[in-house]
PyMOL Python script that loads the backbone (N, CA, C, O; Angstrom):
from pymol import cmd

cmd.read_pdbstr("""\
ATOM      1  N   SER A   1       0.809  -1.192  -0.009  1.00  0.00           N
ATOM      2  CA  SER A   1      -0.009   0.034  -0.029  1.00  0.00           C
ATOM      3  C   SER A   1       0.890   1.249   0.083  1.00  0.00           C
ATOM      4  O   SER A   1       2.057   1.206   0.471  1.00  0.00           O
ATOM      5  N   SER A   2       0.234   2.337  -0.293  1.00  0.00           N
ATOM      6  CA  SER A   2       1.091   3.584  -0.335  1.00  0.00           C
ATOM      7  C   SER A   2       1.570   4.057   1.086  1.00  0.00           C
ATOM      8  O   SER A   2       2.546   4.799   1.205  1.00  0.00           O
ATOM      9  N   ALA A   3       0.845   3.599   2.159  1.00  0.00           N
ATOM     10  CA  ALA A   3       1.251   3.871   3.478  1.00  0.00           C
ATOM     11  C   ALA A   3       2.527   3.229   3.756  1.00  0.00           C
ATOM     12  O   ALA A   3       3.403   3.829   4.379  1.00  0.00           O
ATOM     13  N   ASN A   4       2.688   1.953   3.295  1.00  0.00           N
ATOM     14  CA  ASN A   4       3.952   1.155   3.504  1.00  0.00           C
ATOM     15  C   ASN A   4       5.038   1.854   2.709  1.00  0.00           C
ATOM     16  O   ASN A   4       6.163   1.942   3.201  1.00  0.00           O
ATOM     17  N   GLY A   5       4.784   2.335   1.558  1.00  0.00           N
ATOM     18  CA  GLY A   5       5.777   2.968   0.746  1.00  0.00           C
ATOM     19  C   GLY A   5       6.294   4.260   1.448  1.00  0.00           C
ATOM     20  O   GLY A   5       7.498   4.511   1.496  1.00  0.00           O
ATOM     21  N   GLN A   6       5.381   5.040   1.970  1.00  0.00           N
ATOM     22  CA  GLN A   6       5.749   6.249   2.735  1.00  0.00           C
ATOM     23  C   GLN A   6       6.524   5.891   3.971  1.00  0.00           C
ATOM     24  O   GLN A   6       7.452   6.606   4.350  1.00  0.00           O
ATOM     25  N   ARG A   7       6.172   4.825   4.592  1.00  0.00           N
ATOM     26  CA  ARG A   7       6.900   4.347   5.791  1.00  0.00           C
ATOM     27  C   ARG A   7       8.268   3.996   5.432  1.00  0.00           C
ATOM     28  O   ARG A   7       9.190   4.395   6.144  1.00  0.00           O
ATOM     29  N   ALA A   8       8.501   3.253   4.342  1.00  0.00           N
ATOM     30  CA  ALA A   8       9.773   2.826   3.932  1.00  0.00           C
ATOM     31  C   ALA A   8      10.705   4.095   3.533  1.00  0.00           C
ATOM     32  O   ALA A   8      11.910   4.092   3.783  1.00  0.00           O
ATOM     33  N   ASP A   9      10.088   5.114   2.929  1.00  0.00           N
ATOM     34  CA  ASP A   9      10.825   6.284   2.597  1.00  0.00           C
ATOM     35  C   ASP A   9      11.320   7.011   3.755  1.00  0.00           C
ATOM     36  O   ASP A   9      12.456   7.483   3.798  1.00  0.00           O
ATOM     37  N   ILE A  10      10.421   7.105   4.742  1.00  0.00           N
ATOM     38  CA  ILE A  10      10.843   7.789   6.048  1.00  0.00           C
ATOM     39  C   ILE A  10      11.820   6.958   6.824  1.00  0.00           C
ATOM     40  O   ILE A  10      12.787   7.499   7.360  1.00  0.00           O
ATOM     41  N   ALA A  11      11.616   5.689   6.907  1.00  0.00           N
ATOM     42  CA  ALA A  11      12.536   4.784   7.583  1.00  0.00           C
ATOM     43  C   ALA A  11      13.974   4.896   7.003  1.00  0.00           C
ATOM     44  O   ALA A  11      14.959   4.849   7.739  1.00  0.00           O
ATOM     45  N   ALA A  12      14.056   5.046   5.648  1.00  0.00           N
ATOM     46  CA  ALA A  12      15.345   5.153   4.990  1.00  0.00           C
ATOM     47  C   ALA A  12      16.163   6.375   5.477  1.00  0.00           C
ATOM     48  O   ALA A  12      17.393   6.364   5.503  1.00  0.00           O
ATOM     49  N   LYS A  13      15.420   7.412   5.853  1.00  0.00           N
ATOM     50  CA  LYS A  13      16.080   8.690   6.279  1.00  0.00           C
ATOM     51  C   LYS A  13      16.482   8.691   7.757  1.00  0.00           C
ATOM     52  O   LYS A  13      17.138   9.618   8.234  1.00  0.00           O
ATOM     53  N   ILE A  14      16.063   7.599   8.495  1.00  0.00           N
ATOM     54  CA  ILE A  14      16.339   7.549   9.945  1.00  0.00           C
ATOM     55  C   ILE A  14      17.356   6.476  10.222  1.00  0.00           C
ATOM     56  O   ILE A  14      17.411   5.459   9.531  1.00  0.00           O
ATOM     57  N   SER A  15      18.140   6.700  11.209  1.00  0.00           N
ATOM     58  CA  SER A  15      19.193   5.746  11.595  1.00  0.00           C
ATOM     59  C   SER A  15      18.572   4.369  11.949  1.00  0.00           C
ATOM     60  O   SER A  15      17.463   4.271  12.475  1.00  0.00           O
ATOM     61  N   ALA A  16      19.298   3.393  11.651  1.00  0.00           N
ATOM     62  CA  ALA A  16      18.833   1.981  11.979  1.00  0.00           C
ATOM     63  C   ALA A  16      18.489   1.808  13.452  1.00  0.00           C
ATOM     64  O   ALA A  16      17.531   1.132  13.826  1.00  0.00           O
ATOM     65  N   GLU A  17      19.380   2.499  14.329  1.00  0.00           N
ATOM     66  CA  GLU A  17      19.186   2.502  15.751  1.00  0.00           C
ATOM     67  C   GLU A  17      17.828   2.977  16.163  1.00  0.00           C
ATOM     68  O   GLU A  17      17.151   2.373  16.995  1.00  0.00           O
ATOM     69  N   VAL A  18      17.449   4.067  15.564  1.00  0.00           N
ATOM     70  CA  VAL A  18      16.111   4.726  15.903  1.00  0.00           C
ATOM     71  C   VAL A  18      14.984   3.837  15.383  1.00  0.00           C
ATOM     72  O   VAL A  18      14.004   3.628  16.097  1.00  0.00           O
ATOM     73  N   VAL A  19      15.083   3.341  14.240  1.00  0.00           N
ATOM     74  CA  VAL A  19      14.018   2.449  13.628  1.00  0.00           C
ATOM     75  C   VAL A  19      13.913   1.228  14.559  1.00  0.00           C
ATOM     76  O   VAL A  19      12.810   0.783  14.878  1.00  0.00           O
ATOM     77  N   GLU A  20      15.090   0.678  15.002  1.00  0.00           N
ATOM     78  CA  GLU A  20      15.049  -0.495  15.939  1.00  0.00           C
ATOM     79  C   GLU A  20      14.270  -0.151  17.185  1.00  0.00           C
ATOM     80  O   GLU A  20      13.337  -0.862  17.557  1.00  0.00           O
ATOM     81  N   LEU A  21      14.656   0.964  17.849  1.00  0.00           N
ATOM     82  CA  LEU A  21      13.994   1.453  19.038  1.00  0.00           C
ATOM     83  C   LEU A  21      12.476   1.580  18.805  1.00  0.00           C
ATOM     84  O   LEU A  21      11.660   1.078  19.577  1.00  0.00           O
ATOM     85  N   TYR A  22      12.140   2.272  17.707  1.00  0.00           N
ATOM     86  CA  TYR A  22      10.713   2.498  17.393  1.00  0.00           C
ATOM     87  C   TYR A  22       9.996   1.108  17.308  1.00  0.00           C
ATOM     88  O   TYR A  22       8.958   0.940  17.949  1.00  0.00           O
ATOM     89  N   GLU A  23      10.501   0.147  16.565  1.00  0.00           N
ATOM     90  CA  GLU A  23       9.879  -1.160  16.411  1.00  0.00           C
ATOM     91  C   GLU A  23       9.715  -1.817  17.801  1.00  0.00           C
ATOM     92  O   GLU A  23       8.647  -2.344  18.112  1.00  0.00           O
ATOM     93  N   LYS A  24      10.753  -1.783  18.617  1.00  0.00           N
ATOM     94  CA  LYS A  24      10.703  -2.360  19.933  1.00  0.00           C
ATOM     95  C   LYS A  24       9.626  -1.758  20.767  1.00  0.00           C
ATOM     96  O   LYS A  24       8.875  -2.505  21.394  1.00  0.00           O
ATOM     97  N   ILE A  25       9.492  -0.459  20.822  1.00  0.00           N
ATOM     98  CA  ILE A  25       8.473   0.331  21.511  1.00  0.00           C
ATOM     99  C   ILE A  25       7.094  -0.128  20.985  1.00  0.00           C
ATOM    100  O   ILE A  25       6.203  -0.464  21.765  1.00  0.00           O
ATOM    101  N   LYS A  26       6.943  -0.135  19.676  1.00  0.00           N
ATOM    102  CA  LYS A  26       5.740  -0.480  18.952  1.00  0.00           C
ATOM    103  C   LYS A  26       5.176  -1.776  19.491  1.00  0.00           C
ATOM    104  O   LYS A  26       3.977  -1.877  19.753  1.00  0.00           O
ATOM    105  N   LYS A  27       6.049  -2.783  19.661  1.00  0.00           N
ATOM    106  CA  LYS A  27       5.590  -4.137  20.089  1.00  0.00           C
ATOM    107  C   LYS A  27       5.025  -4.082  21.523  1.00  0.00           C
ATOM    108  O   LYS A  27       4.138  -4.859  21.876  1.00  0.00           O
ATOM    109  N   THR A  28       5.571  -3.116  22.373  1.00  0.00           N
ATOM    110  CA  THR A  28       5.093  -3.146  23.729  1.00  0.00           C
ATOM    111  C   THR A  28       4.116  -1.960  23.936  1.00  0.00           C
ATOM    112  O   THR A  28       3.573  -1.861  25.037  1.00  0.00           O
ATOM    113  N   GLY A  29       3.870  -1.128  23.047  1.00  0.00           N
ATOM    114  CA  GLY A  29       3.087   0.064  23.130  1.00  0.00           C
ATOM    115  C   GLY A  29       1.784   0.049  22.389  1.00  0.00           C
ATOM    116  O   GLY A  29       1.387   1.054  21.799  1.00  0.00           O
ATOM    117  N   ASP A  30       1.115  -1.075  22.410  1.00  0.00           N
ATOM    118  CA  ASP A  30      -0.206  -1.164  21.766  1.00  0.00           C
ATOM    119  C   ASP A  30      -0.085  -0.847  20.216  1.00  0.00           C
ATOM    120  O   ASP A  30      -0.998  -0.302  19.594  1.00  0.00           O
ATOM    121  N   GLY A  31       1.126  -1.237  19.639  1.00  0.00           N
ATOM    122  CA  GLY A  31       1.237  -1.041  18.205  1.00  0.00           C
ATOM    123  C   GLY A  31       1.656   0.363  17.768  1.00  0.00           C
ATOM    124  O   GLY A  31       1.733   0.694  16.585  1.00  0.00           O
ATOM    125  N   ILE A  32       1.922   1.172  18.810  1.00  0.00           N
ATOM    126  CA  ILE A  32       2.276   2.607  18.514  1.00  0.00           C
ATOM    127  C   ILE A  32       3.698   2.847  19.145  1.00  0.00           C
ATOM    128  O   ILE A  32       3.892   2.673  20.348  1.00  0.00           O
ATOM    129  N   GLY A  33       4.670   3.250  18.286  1.00  0.00           N
ATOM    130  CA  GLY A  33       5.994   3.434  18.815  1.00  0.00           C
ATOM    131  C   GLY A  33       6.361   4.831  19.046  1.00  0.00           C
ATOM    132  O   GLY A  33       7.355   5.096  19.723  1.00  0.00           O
ATOM    133  N   ALA A  34       5.591   5.788  18.504  1.00  0.00           N
ATOM    134  CA  ALA A  34       5.895   7.160  18.730  1.00  0.00           C
ATOM    135  C   ALA A  34       4.566   7.966  18.854  1.00  0.00           C
ATOM    136  O   ALA A  34       3.532   7.560  18.324  1.00  0.00           O
ATOM    137  N   ALA A  35       4.628   9.089  19.552  1.00  0.00           N
ATOM    138  CA  ALA A  35       3.406   9.899  19.769  1.00  0.00           C
ATOM    139  C   ALA A  35       3.893  11.395  19.646  1.00  0.00           C
ATOM    140  O   ALA A  35       5.043  11.750  19.907  1.00  0.00           O
ATOM    141  N   ARG A  36       2.904  12.210  19.226  1.00  0.00           N
ATOM    142  CA  ARG A  36       3.210  13.651  19.108  1.00  0.00           C
ATOM    143  C   ARG A  36       3.066  14.249  20.520  1.00  0.00           C
ATOM    144  O   ARG A  36       2.274  13.825  21.362  1.00  0.00           O
ATOM    145  N   LEU A  37       3.903  15.261  20.687  1.00  0.00           N
ATOM    146  CA  LEU A  37       3.852  16.183  21.872  1.00  0.00           C
ATOM    147  C   LEU A  37       2.975  17.319  21.491  1.00  0.00           C
ATOM    148  O   LEU A  37       3.306  18.136  20.631  1.00  0.00           O
ATOM    149  N   ILE A  38       1.827  17.364  22.155  1.00  0.00           N
ATOM    150  CA  ILE A  38       0.774  18.340  21.744  1.00  0.00           C
ATOM    151  C   ILE A  38       0.346  19.123  23.005  1.00  0.00           C
ATOM    152  O   ILE A  38      -0.211  18.556  23.945  1.00  0.00           O
ATOM    153  N   GLU A  39       0.626  20.448  22.996  1.00  0.00           N
ATOM    154  CA  GLU A  39       0.152  21.214  24.103  1.00  0.00           C
ATOM    155  C   GLU A  39       0.623  20.633  25.510  1.00  0.00           C
ATOM    156  O   GLU A  39      -0.141  20.614  26.476  1.00  0.00           O
ATOM    157  N   GLY A  40       1.838  20.195  25.558  1.00  0.00           N
ATOM    158  CA  GLY A  40       2.371  19.742  26.797  1.00  0.00           C
ATOM    159  C   GLY A  40       1.861  18.270  27.193  1.00  0.00           C
ATOM    160  O   GLY A  40       2.053  17.815  28.321  1.00  0.00           O
ATOM    161  N   LYS A  41       1.276  17.645  26.299  1.00  0.00           N
ATOM    162  CA  LYS A  41       0.807  16.280  26.558  1.00  0.00           C
ATOM    163  C   LYS A  41       1.343  15.246  25.513  1.00  0.00           C
ATOM    164  O   LYS A  41       1.546  15.572  24.344  1.00  0.00           O
ATOM    165  N   CYS A  42       1.563  13.975  25.994  1.00  0.00           N
ATOM    166  CA  CYS A  42       1.865  12.938  25.113  1.00  0.00           C
ATOM    167  C   CYS A  42       0.573  12.539  24.407  1.00  0.00           C
ATOM    168  O   CYS A  42      -0.452  12.313  25.050  1.00  0.00           O
ATOM    169  N   ASP A  43       0.631  12.455  23.077  1.00  0.00           N
ATOM    170  CA  ASP A  43      -0.596  12.087  22.318  1.00  0.00           C
ATOM    171  C   ASP A  43      -0.889  10.590  22.357  1.00  0.00           C
ATOM    172  O   ASP A  43      -1.906  10.107  21.859  1.00  0.00           O
ATOM    173  N   GLY A  44       0.091   9.858  22.996  1.00  0.00           N
ATOM    174  CA  GLY A  44      -0.020   8.385  23.019  1.00  0.00           C
ATOM    175  C   GLY A  44      -0.834   7.995  24.269  1.00  0.00           C
ATOM    176  O   GLY A  44      -1.840   7.288  24.202  1.00  0.00           O
ATOM    177  N   CYS A  45      -0.343   8.491  25.391  1.00  0.00           N
ATOM    178  CA  CYS A  45      -0.991   8.139  26.692  1.00  0.00           C
ATOM    179  C   CYS A  45      -1.808   9.269  27.336  1.00  0.00           C
ATOM    180  O   CYS A  45      -2.504   9.065  28.331  1.00  0.00           O
ATOM    181  N   HIS A  46      -1.705  10.428  26.759  1.00  0.00           N
ATOM    182  CA  HIS A  46      -2.395  11.681  27.119  1.00  0.00           C
ATOM    183  C   HIS A  46      -2.051  12.203  28.443  1.00  0.00           C
ATOM    184  O   HIS A  46      -2.801  12.941  29.082  1.00  0.00           O
ATOM    185  N   LEU A  47      -0.817  11.775  28.871  1.00  0.00           N
ATOM    186  CA  LEU A  47      -0.226  12.283  30.187  1.00  0.00           C
ATOM    187  C   LEU A  47       0.219  13.747  29.962  1.00  0.00           C
ATOM    188  O   LEU A  47       0.875  14.081  28.975  1.00  0.00           O
ATOM    189  N   SER A  48      -0.158  14.566  30.893  1.00  0.00           N
ATOM    190  CA  SER A  48       0.418  15.975  30.910  1.00  0.00           C
ATOM    191  C   SER A  48       1.797  15.904  31.392  1.00  0.00           C
ATOM    192  O   SER A  48       2.054  15.269  32.414  1.00  0.00           O
ATOM    193  N   ILE A  49       2.736  16.537  30.700  1.00  0.00           N
ATOM    194  CA  ILE A  49       4.103  16.562  31.033  1.00  0.00           C
ATOM    195  C   ILE A  49       4.380  17.776  31.843  1.00  0.00           C
ATOM    196  O   ILE A  49       4.017  18.886  31.454  1.00  0.00           O
ATOM    197  N   ASN A  50       5.046  17.582  33.015  1.00  0.00           N
ATOM    198  CA  ASN A  50       5.161  18.767  33.978  1.00  0.00           C
ATOM    199  C   ASN A  50       6.178  19.755  33.357  1.00  0.00           C
ATOM    200  O   ASN A  50       6.895  19.426  32.413  1.00  0.00           O
ATOM    201  N   ALA A  51       6.208  20.985  33.933  1.00  0.00           N
ATOM    202  CA  ALA A  51       6.922  22.109  33.389  1.00  0.00           C
ATOM    203  C   ALA A  51       8.448  21.830  33.398  1.00  0.00           C
ATOM    204  O   ALA A  51       9.156  22.233  32.476  1.00  0.00           O
ATOM    205  N   VAL A  52       8.915  21.178  34.384  1.00  0.00           N
ATOM    206  CA  VAL A  52      10.354  20.850  34.463  1.00  0.00           C
ATOM    207  C   VAL A  52      10.758  19.912  33.331  1.00  0.00           C
ATOM    208  O   VAL A  52      11.760  20.131  32.652  1.00  0.00           O
ATOM    209  N   GLU A  53       9.967  18.873  33.144  1.00  0.00           N
ATOM    210  CA  GLU A  53      10.232  17.881  32.040  1.00  0.00           C
ATOM    211  C   GLU A  53      10.141  18.582  30.701  1.00  0.00           C
ATOM    212  O   GLU A  53      10.977  18.382  29.819  1.00  0.00           O
ATOM    213  N   LEU A  54       9.088  19.431  30.557  1.00  0.00           N
ATOM    214  CA  LEU A  54       8.958  20.203  29.195  1.00  0.00           C
ATOM    215  C   LEU A  54      10.271  21.064  28.926  1.00  0.00           C
ATOM    216  O   LEU A  54      10.815  21.137  27.824  1.00  0.00           O
ATOM    217  N   SER A  55      10.696  21.688  30.055  1.00  0.00           N
ATOM    218  CA  SER A  55      11.864  22.535  29.853  1.00  0.00           C
ATOM    219  C   SER A  55      13.094  21.701  29.481  1.00  0.00           C
ATOM    220  O   SER A  55      13.935  22.151  28.702  1.00  0.00           O
ATOM    221  N   LYS A  56      13.197  20.558  30.005  1.00  0.00           N
ATOM    222  CA  LYS A  56      14.339  19.609  29.703  1.00  0.00           C
ATOM    223  C   LYS A  56      14.199  19.210  28.144  1.00  0.00           C
ATOM    224  O   LYS A  56      15.185  19.218  27.407  1.00  0.00           O
ATOM    225  N   ILE A  57      12.990  18.882  27.720  1.00  0.00           N
ATOM    226  CA  ILE A  57      12.613  18.492  26.339  1.00  0.00           C
ATOM    227  C   ILE A  57      13.099  19.664  25.433  1.00  0.00           C
ATOM    228  O   ILE A  57      13.828  19.444  24.466  1.00  0.00           O
ATOM    229  N   LYS A  58      12.679  20.910  25.769  1.00  0.00           N
ATOM    230  CA  LYS A  58      13.038  22.021  24.944  1.00  0.00           C
ATOM    231  C   LYS A  58      14.542  22.220  24.768  1.00  0.00           C
ATOM    232  O   LYS A  58      15.021  22.674  23.729  1.00  0.00           O
ATOM    233  N   GLU A  59      15.223  21.879  25.771  1.00  0.00           N
ATOM    234  CA  GLU A  59      16.745  22.001  25.772  1.00  0.00           C
ATOM    235  C   GLU A  59      17.421  20.849  25.053  1.00  0.00           C
ATOM    236  O   GLU A  59      18.619  20.936  24.782  1.00  0.00           O
ATOM    237  N   THR A  60      16.710  19.768  24.730  1.00  0.00           N
ATOM    238  CA  THR A  60      17.306  18.603  24.092  1.00  0.00           C
ATOM    239  C   THR A  60      17.447  18.947  22.667  1.00  0.00           C
ATOM    240  O   THR A  60      16.545  19.536  22.072  1.00  0.00           O
ATOM    241  N   ALA A  61      18.621  18.575  22.063  1.00  0.00           N
ATOM    242  CA  ALA A  61      18.845  18.807  20.660  1.00  0.00           C
ATOM    243  C   ALA A  61      17.777  18.135  19.871  1.00  0.00           C
ATOM    244  O   ALA A  61      17.222  17.111  20.268  1.00  0.00           O
ATOM    245  N   ALA A  62      17.493  18.741  18.722  1.00  0.00           N
ATOM    246  CA  ALA A  62      16.444  18.280  17.767  1.00  0.00           C
ATOM    247  C   ALA A  62      16.654  16.841  17.244  1.00  0.00           C
ATOM    248  O   ALA A  62      15.727  16.100  16.919  1.00  0.00           O
ATOM    249  N   ASP A  63      17.981  16.516  17.194  1.00  0.00           N
ATOM    250  CA  ASP A  63      18.238  15.088  16.663  1.00  0.00           C
ATOM    251  C   ASP A  63      18.348  14.094  17.753  1.00  0.00           C
ATOM    252  O   ASP A  63      18.702  12.951  17.465  1.00  0.00           O
ATOM    253  N   GLU A  64      18.066  14.434  19.040  1.00  0.00           N
ATOM    254  CA  GLU A  64      18.054  13.447  20.127  1.00  0.00           C
ATOM    255  C   GLU A  64      16.641  12.892  20.350  1.00  0.00           C
ATOM    256  O   GLU A  64      15.635  13.572  20.152  1.00  0.00           O
ATOM    257  N   ILE A  65      16.621  11.665  20.758  1.00  0.00           N
ATOM    258  CA  ILE A  65      15.307  11.044  21.050  1.00  0.00           C
ATOM    259  C   ILE A  65      14.881  11.435  22.428  1.00  0.00           C
ATOM    260  O   ILE A  65      15.645  11.412  23.393  1.00  0.00           O
ATOM    261  N   VAL A  66      13.560  11.815  22.478  1.00  0.00           N
ATOM    262  CA  VAL A  66      12.969  12.121  23.762  1.00  0.00           C
ATOM    263  C   VAL A  66      11.775  11.152  23.883  1.00  0.00           C
ATOM    264  O   VAL A  66      11.008  10.941  22.943  1.00  0.00           O
ATOM    265  N   ARG A  67      11.664  10.575  25.095  1.00  0.00           N
ATOM    266  CA  ARG A  67      10.554   9.564  25.321  1.00  0.00           C
ATOM    267  C   ARG A  67       9.675  10.050  26.365  1.00  0.00           C
ATOM    268  O   ARG A  67      10.104  10.765  27.271  1.00  0.00           O
ATOM    269  N   CYS A  68       8.428   9.683  26.275  1.00  0.00           N
ATOM    270  CA  CYS A  68       7.429   9.905  27.321  1.00  0.00           C
ATOM    271  C   CYS A  68       7.834   9.161  28.628  1.00  0.00           C
ATOM    272  O   CYS A  68       8.159   7.975  28.573  1.00  0.00           O
ATOM    273  N   GLU A  69       7.817   9.858  29.822  1.00  0.00           N
ATOM    274  CA  GLU A  69       8.082   9.171  30.960  1.00  0.00           C
ATOM    275  C   GLU A  69       7.098   8.136  31.387  1.00  0.00           C
ATOM    276  O   GLU A  69       7.434   7.220  32.138  1.00  0.00           O
ATOM    277  N   GLU A  70       5.871   8.269  30.913  1.00  0.00           N
ATOM    278  CA  GLU A  70       4.814   7.278  31.375  1.00  0.00           C
ATOM    279  C   GLU A  70       4.687   6.148  30.441  1.00  0.00           C
ATOM    280  O   GLU A  70       4.764   5.019  30.925  1.00  0.00           O
ATOM    281  N   CYS A  71       4.502   6.282  29.165  1.00  0.00           N
ATOM    282  CA  CYS A  71       4.337   5.174  28.174  1.00  0.00           C
ATOM    283  C   CYS A  71       5.628   4.758  27.477  1.00  0.00           C
ATOM    284  O   CYS A  71       5.696   3.701  26.849  1.00  0.00           O
ATOM    285  N   ARG A  72       6.657   5.607  27.596  1.00  0.00           N
ATOM    286  CA  ARG A  72       7.971   5.355  26.987  1.00  0.00           C
ATOM    287  C   ARG A  72       7.970   5.430  25.424  1.00  0.00           C
ATOM    288  O   ARG A  72       8.948   5.036  24.788  1.00  0.00           O
ATOM    289  N   ARG A  73       6.909   5.918  24.842  1.00  0.00           N
ATOM    290  CA  ARG A  73       6.912   6.079  23.410  1.00  0.00           C
ATOM    291  C   ARG A  73       7.866   7.184  23.035  1.00  0.00           C
ATOM    292  O   ARG A  73       8.114   8.060  23.865  1.00  0.00           O
ATOM    293  N   ILE A  74       8.427   7.201  21.818  1.00  0.00           N
ATOM    294  CA  ILE A  74       9.265   8.333  21.296  1.00  0.00           C
ATOM    295  C   ILE A  74       8.297   9.506  21.093  1.00  0.00           C
ATOM    296  O   ILE A  74       7.243   9.379  20.470  1.00  0.00           O
ATOM    297  N   LEU A  75       8.703  10.641  21.645  1.00  0.00           N
ATOM    298  CA  LEU A  75       7.796  11.849  21.535  1.00  0.00           C
ATOM    299  C   LEU A  75       8.354  12.622  20.268  1.00  0.00           C
ATOM    300  O   LEU A  75       9.543  12.896  20.104  1.00  0.00           O
ATOM    301  N   VAL A  76       7.404  12.909  19.465  1.00  0.00           N
ATOM    302  CA  VAL A  76       7.643  13.687  18.282  1.00  0.00           C
ATOM    303  C   VAL A  76       7.327  15.104  18.612  1.00  0.00           C
ATOM    304  O   VAL A  76       6.161  15.417  18.855  1.00  0.00           O
ATOM    305  N   ARG A  77       8.317  16.009  18.637  1.00  0.00           N
ATOM    306  CA  ARG A  77       8.134  17.400  19.031  1.00  0.00           C
ATOM    307  C   ARG A  77       7.722  18.201  17.831  1.00  0.00           C
ATOM    308  O   ARG A  77       8.117  17.907  16.702  1.00  0.00           O
ATOM    309  N   PRO A  78       6.923  19.221  18.079  1.00  0.00           N
ATOM    310  CA  PRO A  78       6.539  20.149  17.023  1.00  0.00           C
ATOM    311  C   PRO A  78       7.719  20.945  16.597  1.00  0.00           C
ATOM    312  O   PRO A  78       8.650  21.126  17.382  1.00  0.00           O
ATOM    313  N   LYS A  79       7.726  21.439  15.368  1.00  0.00           N
ATOM    314  CA  LYS A  79       8.799  22.252  14.834  1.00  0.00           C
ATOM    315  C   LYS A  79       9.009  23.463  15.775  1.00  0.00           C
ATOM    316  O   LYS A  79       8.030  24.031  16.259  1.00  0.00           O
ATOM    317  N   GLY A  80      10.177  23.835  16.021  1.00  0.00           N
ATOM    318  CA  GLY A  80      10.516  24.983  16.776  1.00  0.00           C
ATOM    319  C   GLY A  80      10.338  24.762  18.298  1.00  0.00           C
ATOM    320  O   GLY A  80      10.403  25.735  19.049  1.00  0.00           O
ATOM    321  N   PHE A  81      10.115  23.504  18.782  1.00  0.00           N
ATOM    322  CA  PHE A  81       9.923  23.232  20.102  1.00  0.00           C
ATOM    323  C   PHE A  81      11.255  23.062  20.766  1.00  0.00           C
ATOM    324  O   PHE A  81      11.317  22.809  21.969  1.00  0.00           O
TER     325      PHE A  81
END
""", "prot")
cmd.dss("prot")
cmd.show_as("cartoon", "prot")
cmd.util.cbc("prot")
cmd.orient("prot")
């Protein structure tokens, strides 16, 4: 399907280490390996992330992996975050 093609294109641009982590989390995270960070909440488990943790996330380099403290999914940060 075209979704699988898109996934393959994206996966090709990501390091094997990150893809492997995503797949591992996906197996234990109800089929979801990553979740968006929206308005201070993980879109996977809907946990509100406290101000201290949000500050740490903002200081983390854009190419570093950030994970939700609750569900451990990879957090996809909005641009400019």
